[in-house]
RONUKE-214210 format. One record per residue (C-alpha): x, y, z; residue number from 1. Coordinates in steps of 0.1 Angstrom, whole numbers, plus 5000, padded with zeros to 4 digits. Layout:
N
+------+------+------+-----+
:    u :    v :    w :   k :
+------+------+------+-----+
:    X :    Y :    Z : NUM :
...
+------+------+------+-----+
//
This chain:
466
+------+------+------+-----+
:    u :    v :    w :   k :
+------+------+------+-----+
: 4995 : 5000 : 4998 :   1 :
: 5017 : 5034 : 4991 :   2 :
: 5023 : 5056 : 5019 :   3 :
: 4999 : 5048 : 5046 :   4 :
: 5005 : 5066 : 5077 :   5 :
: 4981 : 5081 : 5104 :   6 :
: 4984 : 5117 : 5098 :   7 :
: 4965 : 5125 : 5129 :   8 :
: 4988 : 5106 : 5150 :   9 :
: 5017 : 5125 : 5134 :  10 :
: 5001 : 5160 : 5133 :  11 :
: 4980 : 5163 : 5165 :  12 :
: 4985 : 5160 : 5201 :  13 :
: 4973 : 5132 : 5224 :  14 :
: 4946 : 5149 : 5236 :  15 :
: 4927 : 5143 : 5202 :  16 :
: 4925 : 5110 : 5203 :  17 :
: 4935 : 5073 : 5222 :  18 :
: 4961 : 5050 : 5211 :  19 :
: 4937 : 5017 : 5206 :  20 :
: 4946 : 4981 : 5191 :  21 :
: 4914 : 4967 : 5175 :  22 :
: 4903 : 4936 : 5194 :  23 :
: 4910 : 4902 : 5178 :  24 :
: 4884 : 4882 : 5160 :  25 :
: 4880 : 4844 : 5168 :  26 :
: 4875 : 4830 : 5135 :  27 :
: 4871 : 4859 : 5108 :  28 :
: 4859 : 4855 : 5071 :  29 :
: 4860 : 4883 : 5043 :  30 :
: 4824 : 4883 : 5028 :  31 :
: 4831 : 4916 : 5007 :  32 :
: 4860 : 4932 : 4993 :  33 :
: 4856 : 4965 : 4970 :  34 :
: 4881 : 4956 : 4944 :  35 :
: 4880 : 4988 : 4926 :  36 :
: 4883 : 5010 : 4956 :  37 :
: 4912 : 4992 : 4967 :  38 :
: 4929 : 4994 : 4935 :  39 :
: 4924 : 5034 : 4938 :  40 :
: 4936 : 5033 : 4972 :  41 :
: 4971 : 5016 : 4960 :  42 :
: 4963 : 4982 : 4979 :  43 :
: 4985 : 4955 : 4961 :  44 :
: 4962 : 4936 : 4939 :  45 :
: 4986 : 4905 : 4946 :  46 :
: 4974 : 4906 : 4987 :  47 :
: 4965 : 4875 : 4997 :  48 :
: 4929 : 4870 : 5008 :  49 :
: 4942 : 4857 : 5046 :  50 :
: 4961 : 4889 : 5047 :  51 :
: 4929 : 4910 : 5035 :  52 :
: 4909 : 4892 : 5063 :  53 :
: 4937 : 4898 : 5091 :  54 :
: 4936 : 4934 : 5083 :  55 :
: 4898 : 4941 : 5079 :  56 :
: 4890 : 4918 : 5111 :  57 :
: 4917 : 4938 : 5129 :  58 :
: 4938 : 4908 : 5137 :  59 :
: 4967 : 4924 : 5121 :  60 :
: 4974 : 4963 : 5116 :  61 :
: 4983 : 4975 : 5077 :  62 :
: 5021 : 4982 : 5077 :  63 :
: 5029 : 5018 : 5087 :  64 :
: 4990 : 5017 : 5108 :  65 :
: 4989 : 5033 : 5140 :  66 :
: 4956 : 5024 : 5152 :  67 :
: 4937 : 5052 : 5173 :  68 :
: 4905 : 5059 : 5186 :  69 :
: 4894 : 5099 : 5179 :  70 :
: 4879 : 5121 : 5209 :  71 :
: 4851 : 5141 : 5199 :  72 :
: 4818 : 5158 : 5216 :  73 :
: 4785 : 5166 : 5204 :  74 :
: 4747 : 5176 : 5203 :  75 :
: 4727 : 5145 : 5203 :  76 :
: 4691 : 5154 : 5195 :  77 :
: 4701 : 5189 : 5208 :  78 :
: 4716 : 5183 : 5240 :  79 :
: 4755 : 5187 : 5243 :  80 :
: 4774 : 5156 : 5255 :  81 :
: 4807 : 5170 : 5264 :  82 :
: 4825 : 5135 : 5256 :  83 :
: 4818 : 5112 : 5230 :  84 :
: 4845 : 5099 : 5210 :  85 :
: 4851 : 5066 : 5187 :  86 :
: 4831 : 5039 : 5207 :  87 :
: 4837 : 5011 : 5186 :  88 :
: 4855 : 5025 : 5159 :  89 :
: 4894 : 5024 : 5154 :  90 :
: 4912 : 5049 : 5128 :  91 :
: 4942 : 5027 : 5113 :  92 :
: 4957 : 5055 : 5092 :  93 :
: 4952 : 5073 : 5058 :  94 :
: 4968 : 5064 : 5025 :  95 :
: 4975 : 5086 : 4997 :  96 :
: 4953 : 5077 : 4968 :  97 :
: 4956 : 5077 : 4928 :  98 :
: 4939 : 5110 : 4927 :  99 :
: 4963 : 5127 : 4952 : 100 :
: 4945 : 5128 : 4981 : 101 :
: 4945 : 5111 : 5012 : 102 :
: 4918 : 5089 : 5023 : 103 :
: 4910 : 5073 : 5063 : 104 :
: 4908 : 5034 : 5065 : 105 :
: 4888 : 5027 : 5094 : 106 :
: 4874 : 4997 : 5113 : 107 :
: 4839 : 4998 : 5127 : 108 :
: 4827 : 4970 : 5151 : 109 :
: 4866 : 4960 : 5162 : 110 :
: 4859 : 4960 : 5200 : 111 :
: 4857 : 4987 : 5233 : 112 :
: 4881 : 5018 : 5233 : 113 :
: 4884 : 5042 : 5259 : 114 :
: 4854 : 5062 : 5245 : 115 :
: 4830 : 5033 : 5243 : 116 :
: 4806 : 5045 : 5276 : 117 :
: 4800 : 5008 : 5287 : 118 :
: 4795 : 4995 : 5251 : 119 :
: 4811 : 4962 : 5238 : 120 :
: 4826 : 4978 : 5208 : 121 :
: 4814 : 4954 : 5189 : 122 :
: 4788 : 4952 : 5158 : 123 :
: 4762 : 4931 : 5146 : 124 :
: 4764 : 4922 : 5111 : 125 :
: 4734 : 4938 : 5101 : 126 :
: 4748 : 4975 : 5107 : 127 :
: 4778 : 4961 : 5086 : 128 :
: 4757 : 4949 : 5058 : 129 :
: 4734 : 4981 : 5059 : 130 :
: 4763 : 5007 : 5058 : 131 :
: 4782 : 4982 : 5030 : 132 :
: 4751 : 4989 : 5005 : 133 :
: 4741 : 5023 : 5013 : 134 :
: 4773 : 5041 : 5012 : 135 :
: 4785 : 5022 : 4978 : 136 :
: 4749 : 5028 : 4965 : 137 :
: 4753 : 5065 : 4976 : 138 :
: 4784 : 5068 : 4959 : 139 :
: 4769 : 5056 : 4927 : 140 :
: 4742 : 5077 : 4931 : 141 :
: 4768 : 5105 : 4929 : 142 :
: 4764 : 5119 : 4964 : 143 :
: 4794 : 5126 : 4987 : 144 :
: 4800 : 5098 : 5011 : 145 :
: 4822 : 5072 : 5033 : 146 :
: 4828 : 5045 : 5014 : 147 :
: 4830 : 5008 : 5019 : 148 :
: 4865 : 4986 : 5015 : 149 :
: 4854 : 4957 : 5033 : 150 :
: 4829 : 4936 : 5054 : 151 :
: 4841 : 4907 : 5077 : 152 :
: 4820 : 4884 : 5099 : 153 :
: 4841 : 4874 : 5131 : 154 :
: 4831 : 4842 : 5138 : 155 :
: 4812 : 4854 : 5175 : 156 :
: 4781 : 4865 : 5185 : 157 :
: 4773 : 4897 : 5194 : 158 :
: 4742 : 4905 : 5217 : 159 :
: 4713 : 4932 : 5212 : 160 :
: 4679 : 4926 : 5217 : 161 :
: 4688 : 4887 : 5206 : 162 :
: 4723 : 4870 : 5199 : 163 :
: 4735 : 4875 : 5163 : 164 :
: 4765 : 4869 : 5143 : 165 :
: 4793 : 4898 : 5148 : 166 :
: 4810 : 4918 : 5119 : 167 :
: 4834 : 4942 : 5115 : 168 :
: 4830 : 4971 : 5086 : 169 :
: 4860 : 4989 : 5071 : 170 :
: 4849 : 5023 : 5061 : 171 :
: 4870 : 5049 : 5038 : 172 :
: 4867 : 5086 : 5039 : 173 :
: 4882 : 5115 : 5033 : 174 :
: 4884 : 5126 : 5071 : 175 :
: 4867 : 5115 : 5101 : 176 :
: 4868 : 5149 : 5118 : 177 :
: 4835 : 5162 : 5129 : 178 :
: 4815 : 5193 : 5138 : 179 :
: 4816 : 5173 : 5174 : 180 :
: 4857 : 5174 : 5174 : 181 :
: 4857 : 5211 : 5173 : 182 :
: 4829 : 5210 : 5203 : 183 :
: 4853 : 5188 : 5220 : 184 :
: 4879 : 5215 : 5229 : 185 :
: 4855 : 5244 : 5227 : 186 :
: 4835 : 5229 : 5256 : 187 :
: 4871 : 5224 : 5274 : 188 :
: 4881 : 5262 : 5267 : 189 :
: 4911 : 5252 : 5248 : 190 :
: 4915 : 5276 : 5218 : 191 :
: 4951 : 5261 : 5210 : 192 :
: 4937 : 5226 : 5205 : 193 :
: 4911 : 5244 : 5185 : 194 :
: 4936 : 5262 : 5162 : 195 :
: 4956 : 5230 : 5161 : 196 :
: 4927 : 5212 : 5145 : 197 :
: 4914 : 5239 : 5123 : 198 :
: 4950 : 5241 : 5107 : 199 :
: 4949 : 5201 : 5104 : 200 :
: 4916 : 5204 : 5084 : 201 :
: 4926 : 5236 : 5064 : 202 :
: 4960 : 5215 : 5053 : 203 :
: 4945 : 5183 : 5046 : 204 :
: 4913 : 5191 : 5033 : 205 :
: 4908 : 5225 : 5024 : 206 :
: 4942 : 5237 : 5011 : 207 :
: 4926 : 5265 : 4989 : 208 :
: 4916 : 5289 : 5017 : 209 :
: 4952 : 5286 : 5033 : 210 :
: 4961 : 5320 : 5017 : 211 :
: 4931 : 5339 : 5018 : 212 :
: 4927 : 5369 : 5041 : 213 :
: 4910 : 5349 : 5067 : 214 :
: 4914 : 5312 : 5064 : 215 :
: 4895 : 5304 : 5095 : 216 :
: 4865 : 5321 : 5083 : 217 :
: 4869 : 5311 : 5045 : 218 :
: 4872 : 5275 : 5060 : 219 :
: 4838 : 5277 : 5078 : 220 :
: 4823 : 5290 : 5046 : 221 :
: 4837 : 5261 : 5027 : 222 :
: 4825 : 5236 : 5050 : 223 :
: 4790 : 5251 : 5053 : 224 :
: 4787 : 5252 : 5017 : 225 :
: 4797 : 5216 : 5014 : 226 :
: 4774 : 5206 : 5039 : 227 :
: 4743 : 5224 : 5026 : 228 :
: 4749 : 5212 : 4990 : 229 :
: 4752 : 5177 : 5007 : 230 :
: 4719 : 5180 : 5023 : 231 :
: 4703 : 5193 : 4991 : 232 :
: 4716 : 5163 : 4974 : 233 :
: 4702 : 5140 : 4999 : 234 :
: 4669 : 5158 : 4996 : 235 :
: 4666 : 5154 : 4959 : 236 :
: 4670 : 5111 : 4965 : 237 :
: 4641 : 5114 : 4990 : 238 :
: 4672 : 5104 : 5019 : 239 :
: 4666 : 5109 : 5049 : 240 :
: 4699 : 5104 : 5072 : 241 :
: 4678 : 5100 : 5104 : 242 :
: 4704 : 5109 : 5129 : 243 :
: 4720 : 5142 : 5122 : 244 :
: 4738 : 5148 : 5154 : 245 :
: 4769 : 5172 : 5156 : 246 :
: 4790 : 5143 : 5162 : 247 :
: 4777 : 5126 : 5125 : 248 :
: 4784 : 5159 : 5110 : 249 :
: 4817 : 5153 : 5085 : 250 :
: 4838 : 5187 : 5081 : 251 :
: 4846 : 5175 : 5049 : 252 :
: 4809 : 5174 : 5039 : 253 :
: 4806 : 5138 : 5030 : 254 :
: 4775 : 5115 : 5045 : 255 :
: 4787 : 5096 : 5074 : 256 :
: 4775 : 5071 : 5097 : 257 :
: 4747 : 5052 : 5079 : 258 :
: 4726 : 5041 : 5109 : 259 :
: 4688 : 5045 : 5112 : 260 :
: 4686 : 5061 : 5075 : 261 :
: 4663 : 5055 : 5049 : 262 :
: 4649 : 5062 : 5017 : 263 :
: 4613 : 5074 : 5014 : 264 :
: 4589 : 5052 : 4995 : 265 :
: 4556 : 5072 : 4991 : 266 :
: 4565 : 5111 : 4998 : 267 :
: 4556 : 5126 : 5030 : 268 :
: 4572 : 5158 : 5036 : 269 :
: 4580 : 5153 : 5076 : 270 :
: 4588 : 5118 : 5071 : 271 :
: 4606 : 5101 : 5099 : 272 :
: 4621 : 5066 : 5103 : 273 :
: 4643 : 5067 : 5131 : 274 :
: 4630 : 5048 : 5159 : 275 :
: 4649 : 5072 : 5182 : 276 :
: 4641 : 5105 : 5167 : 277 :
: 4605 : 5104 : 5183 : 278 :
: 4601 : 5141 : 5181 : 279 :
: 4607 : 5142 : 5144 : 280 :
: 4639 : 5166 : 5148 : 281 :
: 4655 : 5150 : 5118 : 282 :
: 4626 : 5145 : 5097 : 283 :
: 4633 : 5147 : 5059 : 284 :
: 4619 : 5184 : 5057 : 285 :
: 4639 : 5196 : 5088 : 286 :
: 4674 : 5185 : 5075 : 287 :
: 4686 : 5217 : 5057 : 288 :
: 4673 : 5233 : 5096 : 289 :
: 4690 : 5213 : 5113 : 290 :
: 4722 : 5216 : 5090 : 291 :
: 4720 : 5250 : 5095 : 292 :
: 4719 : 5247 : 5132 : 293 :
: 4746 : 5225 : 5133 : 294 :
: 4765 : 5249 : 5117 : 295 :
: 4760 : 5273 : 5141 : 296 :
: 4771 : 5253 : 5166 : 297 :
: 4807 : 5251 : 5145 : 298 :
: 4808 : 5289 : 5141 : 299 :
: 4806 : 5293 : 5178 : 300 :
: 4833 : 5271 : 5183 : 301 :
: 4851 : 5291 : 5157 : 302 :
: 4851 : 5323 : 5175 : 303 :
: 4886 : 5321 : 5192 : 304 :
: 4905 : 5314 : 5159 : 305 :
: 4885 : 5334 : 5133 : 306 :
: 4896 : 5369 : 5150 : 307 :
: 4916 : 5380 : 5181 : 308 :
: 4884 : 5399 : 5196 : 309 :
: 4855 : 5379 : 5199 : 310 :
: 4831 : 5407 : 5188 : 311 :
: 4850 : 5409 : 5156 : 312 :
: 4848 : 5371 : 5149 : 313 :
: 4813 : 5365 : 5159 : 314 :
: 4800 : 5398 : 5135 : 315 :
: 4822 : 5379 : 5106 : 316 :
: 4808 : 5345 : 5114 : 317 :
: 4772 : 5358 : 5119 : 318 :
: 4770 : 5376 : 5085 : 319 :
: 4782 : 5346 : 5072 : 320 :
: 4755 : 5322 : 5091 : 321 :
: 4731 : 5352 : 5076 : 322 :
: 4737 : 5337 : 5039 : 323 :
: 4735 : 5304 : 5043 : 324 :
: 4696 : 5297 : 5042 : 325 :
: 4698 : 5313 : 5007 : 326 :
: 4728 : 5292 : 4998 : 327 :
: 4712 : 5260 : 5008 : 328 :
: 4678 : 5273 : 4986 : 329 :
: 4699 : 5278 : 4953 : 330 :
: 4714 : 5243 : 4959 : 331 :
: 4678 : 5228 : 4965 : 332 :
: 4667 : 5244 : 4934 : 333 :
: 4692 : 5236 : 4915 : 334 :
: 4690 : 5199 : 4925 : 335 :
: 4649 : 5198 : 4918 : 336 :
: 4656 : 5217 : 4882 : 337 :
: 4675 : 5190 : 4873 : 338 :
: 4650 : 5164 : 4882 : 339 :
: 4624 : 5182 : 4864 : 340 :
: 4646 : 5186 : 4835 : 341 :
: 4650 : 5223 : 4835 : 342 :
: 4681 : 5239 : 4825 : 343 :
: 4676 : 5275 : 4827 : 344 :
: 4660 : 5295 : 4860 : 345 :
: 4624 : 5312 : 4860 : 346 :
: 4616 : 5330 : 4897 : 347 :
: 4585 : 5306 : 4898 : 348 :
: 4604 : 5276 : 4894 : 349 :
: 4600 : 5266 : 4933 : 350 :
: 4562 : 5269 : 4929 : 351 :
: 4562 : 5244 : 4902 : 352 :
: 4586 : 5222 : 4926 : 353 :
: 4563 : 5223 : 4958 : 354 :
: 4533 : 5218 : 4937 : 355 :
: 4544 : 5186 : 4924 : 356 :
: 4559 : 5177 : 4960 : 357 :
: 4521 : 5185 : 4974 : 358 :
: 4510 : 5162 : 4945 : 359 :
: 4530 : 5137 : 4954 : 360 :
: 4521 : 5136 : 4991 : 361 :
: 4481 : 5143 : 4985 : 362 :
: 4482 : 5113 : 4964 : 363 :
: 4507 : 5091 : 4985 : 364 :
: 4530 : 5085 : 4953 : 365 :
: 4562 : 5070 : 4954 : 366 :
: 4592 : 5096 : 4953 : 367 :
: 4616 : 5077 : 4935 : 368 :
: 4591 : 5063 : 4906 : 369 :
: 4573 : 5095 : 4908 : 370 :
: 4601 : 5115 : 4896 : 371 :
: 4615 : 5088 : 4871 : 372 :
: 4582 : 5084 : 4852 : 373 :
: 4583 : 5121 : 4839 : 374 :
: 4606 : 5110 : 4811 : 375 :
: 4570 : 5095 : 4799 : 376 :
: 4546 : 5113 : 4821 : 377 :
: 4542 : 5150 : 4824 : 378 :
: 4514 : 5177 : 4836 : 379 :
: 4505 : 5206 : 4814 : 380 :
: 4523 : 5228 : 4834 : 381 :
: 4557 : 5207 : 4834 : 382 :
: 4553 : 5208 : 4795 : 383 :
: 4548 : 5243 : 4792 : 384 :
: 4577 : 5249 : 4814 : 385 :
: 4602 : 5229 : 4794 : 386 :
: 4589 : 5250 : 4762 : 387 :
: 4598 : 5281 : 4779 : 388 :
: 4639 : 5268 : 4773 : 389 :
: 4661 : 5264 : 4746 : 390 :
: 4669 : 5229 : 4752 : 391 :
: 4650 : 5203 : 4734 : 392 :
: 4625 : 5180 : 4751 : 393 :
: 4648 : 5150 : 4743 : 394 :
: 4674 : 5167 : 4765 : 395 :
: 4652 : 5176 : 4792 : 396 :
: 4644 : 5138 : 4793 : 397 :
: 4679 : 5130 : 4794 : 398 :
: 4686 : 5154 : 4820 : 399 :
: 4658 : 5137 : 4839 : 400 :
: 4669 : 5103 : 4836 : 401 :
: 4705 : 5118 : 4846 : 402 :
: 4690 : 5129 : 4879 : 403 :
: 4665 : 5106 : 4885 : 404 :
: 4675 : 5071 : 4896 : 405 :
: 4661 : 5041 : 4883 : 406 :
: 4673 : 5023 : 4915 : 407 :
: 4675 : 5035 : 4949 : 408 :
: 4683 : 5011 : 4978 : 409 :
: 4650 : 5006 : 4988 : 410 :
: 4645 : 4999 : 5030 : 411 :
: 4628 : 4963 : 5025 : 412 :
: 4654 : 4951 : 5000 : 413 :
: 4681 : 4958 : 5026 : 414 :
: 4660 : 4944 : 5053 : 415 :
: 4658 : 4913 : 5029 : 416 :
: 4698 : 4914 : 5024 : 417 :
: 4705 : 4916 : 5064 : 418 :
: 4679 : 4890 : 5071 : 419 :
: 4700 : 4866 : 5049 : 420 :
: 4733 : 4874 : 5056 : 421 :
: 4721 : 4866 : 5094 : 422 :
: 4719 : 4830 : 5082 : 423 :
: 4749 : 4830 : 5062 : 424 :
: 4731 : 4836 : 5028 : 425 :
: 4750 : 4864 : 5011 : 426 :
: 4733 : 4861 : 4977 : 427 :
: 4707 : 4890 : 4981 : 428 :
: 4738 : 4914 : 4994 : 429 :
: 4760 : 4906 : 4962 : 430 :
: 4728 : 4910 : 4941 : 431 :
: 4720 : 4943 : 4954 : 432 :
: 4757 : 4955 : 4952 : 433 :
: 4758 : 4946 : 4917 : 434 :
: 4722 : 4969 : 4910 : 435 :
: 4734 : 4998 : 4924 : 436 :
: 4770 : 5001 : 4903 : 437 :
: 4748 : 5020 : 4879 : 438 :
: 4718 : 5033 : 4895 : 439 :
: 4707 : 5057 : 4868 : 440 :
: 4709 : 5028 : 4839 : 441 :
: 4677 : 5013 : 4830 : 442 :
: 4680 : 4970 : 4837 : 443 :
: 4656 : 4947 : 4833 : 444 :
: 4674 : 4921 : 4854 : 445 :
: 4671 : 4944 : 4883 : 446 :
: 4635 : 4960 : 4878 : 447 :
: 4619 : 4941 : 4904 : 448 :
: 4645 : 4962 : 4927 : 449 :
: 4624 : 4993 : 4914 : 450 :
: 4594 : 4984 : 4926 : 451 :
: 4575 : 4999 : 4959 : 452 :
: 4574 : 4976 : 4987 : 453 :
: 4539 : 4957 : 4989 : 454 :
: 4524 : 4968 : 5025 : 455 :
: 4537 : 4937 : 5041 : 456 :
: 4572 : 4946 : 5029 : 457 :
: 4570 : 4982 : 5039 : 458 :
: 4597 : 4994 : 5065 : 459 :
: 4586 : 5018 : 5091 : 460 :
: 4610 : 5019 : 5112 : 461 :
: 4649 : 5017 : 5110 : 462 :
: 4671 : 5013 : 5142 : 463 :
: 4706 : 5027 : 5150 : 464 :
: 4722 : 4989 : 5153 : 465 :
: 4748 : 4999 : 5181 : 466 :
+------+------+------+-----+
//
């Protein structure tokens, strides 16, 4: 593997992490390995399956790795928790990939860490299967996301509501710094550590802002734009993250932590799936507001580094915050204009989009199927709008087909893959992974996966799985 190090360990003080060896697995088996991603990361194609199994189960450390559990805090459902951290994850290190960027490689479910808070640090196989499917599907849908490198069974049972096979998931990310990482040091009134963390993030993730007049303010702006653009892309797919706590919000603007997330079937604006979101805080139509709320928390953390005087820092950060709702609206319109086949902009477009969504909710239409059907069936108002642009109807249909997926990872299909995997059958899991490689392409082989669930198949609640 090319240049595998741990830049967190090499760059940041020991307050940012705890050294932690993964716990060994009794009888690990490699059930899925992402060869195309491995190739991009520079993992030798000649690496034996036994070596890969040992690496991705935690039984051996990749040469050059330095396993650590990262420290962070976070607002969970609006309540501040001063210490969270990686309770069941170990960051092995990061690798310089073919695109010239560094990517973290992390094990999830590899045992207790100092941040486990009485948990066992293990993962059931179900959440491993779920995150593998959803993160890779999201990547192929064109949305920034963490990636899946490997899935391993441990040969052990873990105990949740009932005994279930254990697993370890290997996650790849541009970086694992979260909004909660900044909260950890802000709560402890440690401005030097805040600056150190901000400098690390700028150097690694946002080097283009280094020479700006105020790089820390530019850093916040870049993070905000990435997160708000990401949320608009989620909304365009009917995706509900389900647990947008600040410790689950990535500084690099990737979708991270696929816990109780779900893609909507029938459209409901305030749809909630997560079993723990009893108040609807993270409902589909609240995600933009929550992203803004989370960004306000990050802004408050950055006050000591943005300017020497807090009044000046607050004024500059508040000025930026005031513009962010408008930025998200622009991104939302951009996403939904594409879904409707619109190349140009008209002031009333938001009304056309909102009317379409209201119609979906009133008639309880399937979100993905309804948008995909626009290539053959449109309202008069939509057709009139298409005629007021230079591009042809054929070009508009192509834009719609490129923006409205033929396939999404439907909840009942994911659940079927998990249920079968728990019994040792990975056939449906592999079938889904083949299907989601080209989610915008119509393929009769996968036509059954486009269908909305029957009443008895519908998944009404999703769970964290931790």
